[in-house]
N, C-alpha and C positions, 0 to 999 in steps of 0.2 A: 561282483564276485572277487574275492581275494585269490591269490595263488597258493595252493596247498603243497606241503611236502609229503611225499608218500613213499612207501616201499612196495615194490611189485614182486609178487611171488608166482613163479611158474614161467619159464622161458622156453620150454620145449613144446612140441605139438601145437595146440591152439595158442599156447603162450608165445610161440614164435610170431604168430600173427599179431598179437598184442605188441610185441617189440617192434614190428615192422610197420604197423598201421595205427592202431588205436592210441598207444602211448605217445608217439610223435605228434599225432593230431591234437591230443589234449595239451601237450607241451607247447605246440605252436599257438594254441588258443589261450595260453596263459592260465590254464585251469590248475595245473600242478607241475611240480618238479619231482622227478624220480631220483631220490637220493641214494637208493640201494636196490639191488635185485637179488632174488633168491631162487635157487633151483638145486635139486640134489645132484644134478649132473654138471660137472665142470665143462663138459663139451657144450651143453645147452646154454650155459652162461655166455658163450661167445655171441649169442644173439643179442644180449644186453650190451655187450661191449661194442659189437659192430654196428648195431642199429641205433643205440641210444648214446653211444660214446661213454659208456659206464667204465670208470677206471677199475683196475684189478682189485684194489683194496675196498671197493664197494660192491663187490660181487661175492655172494655167500652161498655155501651149501648147508649152512646151519641157520635156521630161522631164528632161534633164540639169540644167537650171536648178533644177527642183523638187528633185531628189535632192541637189544640191550645197548647197542652202540649208536643208535640214531633215534632222535626224538622226531616223530612224524605225526601228521594229522590223521591219516588213515592208511589202509593197505588195500591193494588190488590183488585178487586171488584168481589165478588162471591155471591152477594145477588140475590134474584129472579128477573127475567126480569122486572117486573112491578115496582120495586123499584130502578132500576139502574140510572134513571135520577137524582134522589135526591142525589145519591152518587157522580155523575159527577159534579153536581152543587157545592157541598161542596168542592170537590177536586180543582175545578177551583178557588174557593174563596181563596184557599191556594196555588195557582199556582203549583199544583202537576200534574205530568203525571199520566196516568191511564192505568193499564193492566187489562182488563175486561173479564169475562166469556162471552161466546156467549149465545143467540143472543145479539145484541147491546141493544135492549129493546123489549118490548112485541109487539109493532106495528111499521110499517114503518114510520109513522108520527113522533112518539117519537124518533126513531132512527135518522131520518133526523135532527130533532131539536137538538139532542145531538151532532151530527157531526158538525152542524153549530156553536154551543156554543164552542166546542173544537177548531175549526178553528179560531174563533174570539178571543179566549183567548190565542191562540198560545201555547197550551199545546199538548202533544202527547198522543194518546190513541190507544192501540192495542187490538185486539180481539182474543180469544183463539179458532180459528178454528182448533182444535187439530186433528180431523180425517184426514184432508188433509195432515197433517204432520206425520201420522203414517208411520211406516217402510214399510208396504206392499203397501199403496197408493203412497208413494214417489217412490218406486221401479217401480210401474206401470206407473206413470207419466214420469219418466225418460226414460223408455223403449219406450213408445209411441212417445216421442219427439226425440228419436234417429233416427226415420224414418225407422227403420228396418222392421216394419210390413207394411210399406206403408201408404198412406193417410188414415186418420180416416173417416169412414162413419157415424157410429152411436154408441151410448152407451146404455147399459142396466144396471140398478142398482136395487138390491133387498135388502131391510132391513126388515125382517119379524120376528116377535116375538110372543110368547105366554105370554102376560102380561095383559090379559083381565080384571083382577080384579082391576087394578089401573086406575083411571080415571083422565083426565086433559084436558085442552083446546087443541083441535085438536092435540093430541099427535103425530100422524103420521107425522105431518108437522112441528109444532113448536119445539117439543123436539128433534126429530131425524132428520126431513127433512131439517132443516137448515144446517146440516152437509152434508147430501147426495146430496142435490141440489147444494151446494157449490162445492163439489167434482166433480160433473158432469160438471159444468161450468169451473172448473179449468182444467179438462182433455180435454174438448173441446177447450180450449184456446180461448174462445170468450165470449162475453156478450150474454145473452139470449134475443132473439128478441120476441118470442111468446111462451106462455105457456097455456096449457089446463089441468085442474085438475078435478077429481071426488073424493069426500070423502063421507063416509057414516058410519053408526053405526049399525052393525048387532045386531039382537035381543038378542044374547047370550053375548054381551059385557056389562060390568057394566058402570054406569054413563050415561051421556047423550051426551057426545061429540064424534065426529067422530074419530074412531080409525083406519080406513082403508083409504088408499089413492092410487090413480093411477094418475100419472102425465106424460104428454107429453111435450117435450121442443124442440124448434127450435132455433138454435144459429145464430148469424149474419154471421158467416163464412159458413153456410150451414150444419154443423153437427147437428144431431138430437139425442135426448136421451129420455129414458123412465124410470120412477122411480116407484117402487112398495114399499110402506111403510105401514106396518101393525103392530098392537099390539094385535089383538084378534084372531089370527090364532090358530088352534089346536096344531100346532108344530112350534117352532121357528127355521126355517132352517138357517137363517142368522141374528142372533141377534146383540146386541150392540157391535160394533168394529169388527164384523166378517162378513162384508158385502160381497155380490156377485156383482162384476162389470165385464161386458163383453164388450170388445171393438172390434167392427167389422171394420177391416181395409181391404185395397185392397189385401194384400198378406197374411194376417194372421188373425185368430180369437184369441184374447188374453183374458184369463179368470182369474180373481182373485176371489177366493172362500175360505172363512174362513182362510184368511192370507196366502194362497198358490197361486202361479201364474203359469200358463202353457200357452203355445201357440201352435196353430195348423196351420201349413203352408198350403197355397192353393196347391192342387194337382189336376191337370186336369184329371188324371186317376181315381180320386175318385168321379168325378161328377156322379150323379145318385145313390149314395150310400144312399138309403133312411133311413136305420137305423142310419146313421151318425156315427160320432166318439164318443167314450165313454170318459166321464170325467176321468182324471187320466192317459190317454194314450198319452197326448201331451208332448212337450218338456218343462221341468221345467225352469222357470226363477228364479234364486236364488235371495233371498231378499238382498238388499244392506247391507253391513256391514261397510260402510265408516264413520259411526257416532256411538258415544256412547249414544247419547240422541235422543229421538224422541218425538213427540206429545207435551204435555204441556211444558216440560223442554226445548225442542228445541225452542219453541215459546218464552219462557222467555228469552233465549239467544238472539234471534233476536230482542226482544224489547229492551234489554240492549244495544245491538250494535247500535240500532237506537238512543237511548237517549245519547249515547256517541259520536254521530256525524255521524253515518253511514246513509245509505239510509233508507227511511221509510220501515218498515216491510210490506210484501205484504198483511197482514191482518190488516192494519191500518183502523181506523174507517170509513174514507171517502170511501175507496175502498170496504170495507165490506158492504156498503149500497147495493151493487149488490146482496149479499146473502139475505139481508132482503127483497129486492124487489122481489126475487124469492118466498119467503115464502108468502109475502103479495099477490102476483099475484095468487098463488095457492089457498089461502083462498078465494080470490075474485072470481076466476073462479069456484070454487066448489059451491059458493053461487049463482052465476048468471047463471051457466050452459054455459057460453061463454068463448072463449079464451081471454087472456089478453095480450096486448102489454106491455111487461115488462118495457122497457126503457121509454115509455110514462108515465106509472104509476109512475115511480121514478121521472121523470121530473115534472109531475103535482104536486106531493107531495112536491118537493122542491120549486116549484113556489108558492104553496099555503102558504108557510111559509115566503115568502118574500114580500107578498102583504098585 
């Protein structure tokens, strides 16, 4: 891999994490050089100056100015979801590939529009579905696909947190759920056919948006899944990055809990054991150690391999519309009280933008 010159856009909020963690790691790995940083806030640009050593004259509040003054290979986009389309538009004007934070945008319609623009402009755009490429989730995926536990029947995912004092739009779905629903679809190895969701706001939660979510999913291959996502619980049993995922297979129950994985084999002699097995008494599945990089850095490597002529990364913007459709379907279902046909929702949204 050669080292690429990039412009990074968005240095506040999650963009600050990019400045402190992801960008320095990529620089240390000789994947790219950050030649300029952009943010609407002068104050937020201090993160680029302090963490990346970016000089004043390469920090911009105007994206057009940054793009016009520097020839780069691609840009990284970490602005808030509602602002991402404008960044995509500017990058397309300069024929730049885009490596963007998740979700693609704030809504499915905007995401579909972005994917259409990217396709028509013949530029590449990848999305950071980083949780799917965590070490523990990757280990679980590889084990399930080894067929050792037998065919997959259903999945259970729990992402629960005590963050009730911070309010945002449907936080249990948009902020976290885009990762967890994406992981469930990936583990199921199938597109979601039908989704039913309930979201609500308990009286002890701050703000007005729903902080609790329960979602049921049925996939086209018959696998089923349930997702519990909360932010106003009394205790965070499985917070950010430390999810609980249980895979019920024919021959084994496989449990990932707080980055540790164990399996319980079917035992006919154990039938009728009502107390059941205790967590921690199963056989450990060691986490993979075949890579030095995971999550964001691994995805950056995949993006670079793609722009160097390799196969499209699996989290390319077009394929990632499936994840956006899951979130939109969950929001719609929670509002109407009815299940949603996910693929029809996506098709209807795509069709609405072509007529």
